GUVOSE-972502 format. One record per residue (C-alpha): x, y, z. Coordinates in steps of 0.1 Angstrom, whole numbers, plus 5000, padded with zeros to 4 digits. Each point is the difference from the previous one (the first is absolute). Example, Ala and Ser with C-alpha at 12.3 -4.5 7.8 and 13.67 -1.06 7.14 Angstrom:
512349555078501450344993
This chain:
957046158428497350145022497249824986500949814970502749874979500349974963501149734978502949775009502649924976502949784994503450135006502050054968502849764996501449884968501449695015496749855012498449734980496449964995499349845034498450235025500950005036497250015025498650335009500450224971499050315017500650354999497850145022498949985033499750354998499450134969503050154988498050285005499749945035499050345006496549884996499849664989502349825017503149734938499749755012501249745031499949864974505549875006499849994964501749714984502650084977499050044964501549764977501450084967497249794988497150205011498750345009499050045036496349975005498050255018499849855034499250145032501849735014498749815029501050145032498549825027496449945000498349775022498349754978496849815000500349685022499549784970503150154985502450085028500849855033501050225029498450324988499250275024496350035008498250294984498450265021496249975003498050184975499550375008498250284982501649894968497949685001501549664995503150024980501149734976503149785005501549844969500149634992503549894989498849654994500050094963503849985003500549745028497949885029502750075026503750025006500149635008497849904970501549704982499650194967502650255011502649735005498949834967500450324980503350095016501349654989498550054966501650344996503449865010499749724975498750224972502950255005502649734999498449844969499950344983503650065006500949654987498050044968501150354991503250135017502750074974497749914971498050324993502150154973500449684980496449895005498650344990502250014969498549674986497350004973497249955026501850215026497150245006497649725009502749835021500850325020496350075004499649675018502950095023498450345008496649835006501649765026501850295016496850195003498249705016502749985026499750375007496249965005500549715024502750195019497750315000497349805017502449875027501750335005496850205001498449775026503150015022500150374997496350055008500249775030503150185013498250324994497349875023502449975029503750074995500949955037498549655004502949765001498349724981498950234972503450174999501749664996497549914972500750324982503849965004500049644989497950074969502250304992503149795001498449724979499150254973503450165000501749664998497749884972500550324981503849944997499149734975498150254978502650285003501749904967496850044979499750384998503850044998500349754971497050134983501550354999503249874985498249864969500950204969497350264991499649864964499649645012497450105026498150234976499849714975498849765027497350255011498449964965498549675015496650075013500749815032502950235010498550314986497549985028502850075024501650284979499050285025501749815029503149914980500450364987499550135035502649755014502650114975499850365014501849865030502849844980502550295005499749955038500449635002503149845017501549664993498249695012502149945031499650365012496349994994499849685020502050155028497850315001496949795001501249765028501550285021496750194998498649775027502550135026500250344984497250234989497349745006501049955035500050375007496650044984498749735023501750175030498250324991496649834998500449825033501350305018497350244988497249765007501349945036500350365010497650135025499150375006498750125034497150234995498550095033499449675019500149794968502849824982499150014963501449854969501150234972496750004979497650115028502650265011500350144965496350004998499850235030501750274979496650034983498050015032497750295005501550075034503150214997501449885033499849644988501850104967502850165020500349715024500249754971502750214983502050035031499749625006501249934965502950235004501049855034499949644987501850084967502750185020500549705022500549784969501950254978503249804999498349694987498250184973503150204991502049674997497349854978499950314977503850024997500449634994497449994972501250324984503549864999498849674987498250184972503150214992502149694997497549834977499650324979503850044997500649644989497150024974501050344987497150225010501150364999497450175021498649885034496549974986500949854966499249645010496550115011499550194967501049684981497749805022497150254993500950014963500050385001502750244988502050195025499350334983496249945004500449955037502350305003497450214982497349875024502150085031500950344988496450094992498749895033502750175021499450324980496349975009500549965038499050365006496850004981499049655013501049895035501250335013496850174989497749725012501549975035499850385004496349974992499549715023501850195028497550284996497149765002501449905034500450375010503749985000503050144980501849675001499249635007502249775020501149714979497749765019497050214988500949974963497549724994497550115027496349984991498650334989497950185027497049994977500549644988497349745007500949775029497849704992501749664997499449854966498949635004501549734978496849944981499850374991503750014990499449704977497050164985501750334994503049854982498149744979497450264989502750234989501749724981496749894985499250354988503349994980499949644989497849715010502949764992502350185023497449995028499349634994503749925005500350215031496949845015501749665000502550135026497050035024498049694990503049774998501850125031503050154984500150295025501450015036498750325016500150005038502650175021501849735022503049985022502949864980498450114967502050224977499250374998498850144967498449834971500949814968498749794972502249704994499749844966501349665011500349824966497949974968498749655009498550145032498750355007500950315019499450075037499450345016501150095036498650305018499750145035496550144997498850235027497150174983501550334990499550174966503649934992499549645007497350004973502550164976502549735010497549734991499450164966503850034995500849645008497049864980501450214971503249805003498049685004498050054968503250084982501749695012497049784991499850144965503849984994500249645013499049864965503550094988501649745022502650015028502750164978497950284984497250085025502150235022499850364991502850275004499450185032499450334982496849864986499349775029498850295020497850134972497149765006500150055037499950384999497449994972497849795023500350265027499250284976496849824988498949955037500850365009498150154971497049785008500050105037500550374991497049994976497849845026500950245028497550295004501450185030502350284990502249955031500249624994500950064964502850235012501249745024499949734973501950224976502650095026500449635008500749934964502550284998501849865031500149664984501450144968502750205019500949695019500149804967502050264980501850255021500849775029501249724978502450224980501350135034500649645009501849944967502250315007500849855035501049674985502250164973501850205027500549705023501249764973502350274985501550095033500449635011502649964972502350205022499449815033497349925025497450255010499250035037496450015011500550375007501150064964497149804986497750225021501650324987499449894964496549905008499250345016501550184971497849834973496950015022500550375007500350084963496949804991497750085028500650375001499950275027496549935012501149665015502050035032502549725002500849945037502549785018499449634995499050024964503649954989499749625004496749954981502049864970500449685019496649844995499750044962500449654985500550114964503450145010500949655011498149774977500150184967502450304998498850294978496649834994498150305014500150224969497749754984497250145021500550364987500349864965496849825004498050285016501150264974499349754972496549935014499250375002500750024963498349674992496950115019499950324980499949804968497149795015498050315009500550154966499349694980498449725020498849804969502149694997502450115028499249725024500749734974503350164991500950045037499349635008502049904969502950205014499849825033499649664983503350054981501949945032503750024993499849934962500350374990502150315009498150265019500450254971498249754977497249945025499450385004499950074963496349914994499250275026502150274983502450025030503850034999501949995033503250104982498550344993501350245028496750175001498249675007500950025037498950365003496549904988499649745027501250245027497750274988497049775010501250015036500650374999496550054985498449825029501950225025498850304981496449875005500649955037501450355004496950134983497849825025501650185028
């Protein structure tokens, strides 16, 4: 969460209909907060009707004046140059805009009309001679409502991301959230009834071209059939979410954004404090780490309560629905088999010694030490360049890397700059981290960053634009089929980083700067793969133990130190205070067990990039086709054209060997 955050997501929930609550976020700190502060962007629950989109949900950006009232003023331009602020007017002109009230009324009316026209009629209507065409019209109307709700929810979420402590904005966010939840009760029946239609009747209906278009969505929806409850229980789960998990998600957001950390004479918000952990001055890194530890300690009871409450809430839901393992609902949400994830986790944990343990020992030697304090883990290398990278240069670096791969990809990414789809400055009240929020197919994505001119910030820009390109390409599939399973959602973002890294490495002539660049990439990969699997192990331990009672903040800290010690290795000295660093990671709150998607995506990209290097002809076209498929195909089908099979146990070892090979190269450099 140090400098960026990866994609936000919706929280899995079978009970949630297509409507999206405001702020679908998962990251304010990339679930890989270790370095990218996920995302911010609290994911909304995923309905049985759709896969959760890759969103780095809004967390709290201060928005352009034309789009948001009461935003915090941006800091004046520094060495980074003038940084762009996004224009949310493509959604709505302001929280008091008459179009917001109009669309809320329209949504309410459309939901009631939909329920009146279809509730209790799906089975008989679909069984008729023209049942396929009739049901297709129902799905089309359902999708239109989802698109409208997505526009409202995304805007409310982005505005709230802009300033989660402003009372007026918080009220707007809460009011829209409640309206969406209330409206969605009228749609709750649809997915439930649809899944009760006999297979033979539904298969016959899907012979109609109109309904065949929605086959991927319908078949996907039916995978959740075993975990559905009866209509009344589903409605209860949905309505209680407002005062249950959604309320605690909101409490986390507001609490973390209001914390202040005393570093020297300054009182800092969490993002600039985390950023100091990458400062060249070791004294500042230590001071920031101690400030984080002190403030976290003072708030440990609140964060322990939030964590315990949400873990129990999930356990209750899982129990009622019949999920056997604590992470099974996430695997279903990701459309990935449990054994595939287990193989990934086992491979990564087995590789800790040859990856993170070996790299941190090497880094300690570069600093002339045997061990590094935990606050030095992401310290800049002694021989790394110290220049601030201005925004125009960062833009040029990423776009040129994209263009070298595919002009089409670069053209899409360039629109984020020219059309003001990016919010880059660091501001008080703005969420830490970064995200790309897809909003809805009838609009376009938005990217939030906290750009400070560091090389990792350039990689973050490349990462988020990878998401953004993916979201633009997939939008053609419509609101129900544009979202991609999270396992592949991270592929485009990590691939975008890899393209940019390889371009920068090729252009760097200085041996020392090449070494620094390579080391930075290895650190990113360790934070993406090793650290995320450690996070996943932490979550598994917490959720499993929570079944037997509440965990104290002390016990949560013990589990945290155990998994961190295993993953970081003996070269990292874990000192007092670090036991509470689990508190600021939003993915644990907003999207339990999401984090393994990062490791999945990174290892997959390593293999995918190897295919590109060995056979570049026609690769870009196949790659963009894969992104454009959105959620219409299973990940195994999408990878087939590249000759990749994630179910092969050796697949993960291949991706991890790329990281090990880079560490070999660094060791050879001395």
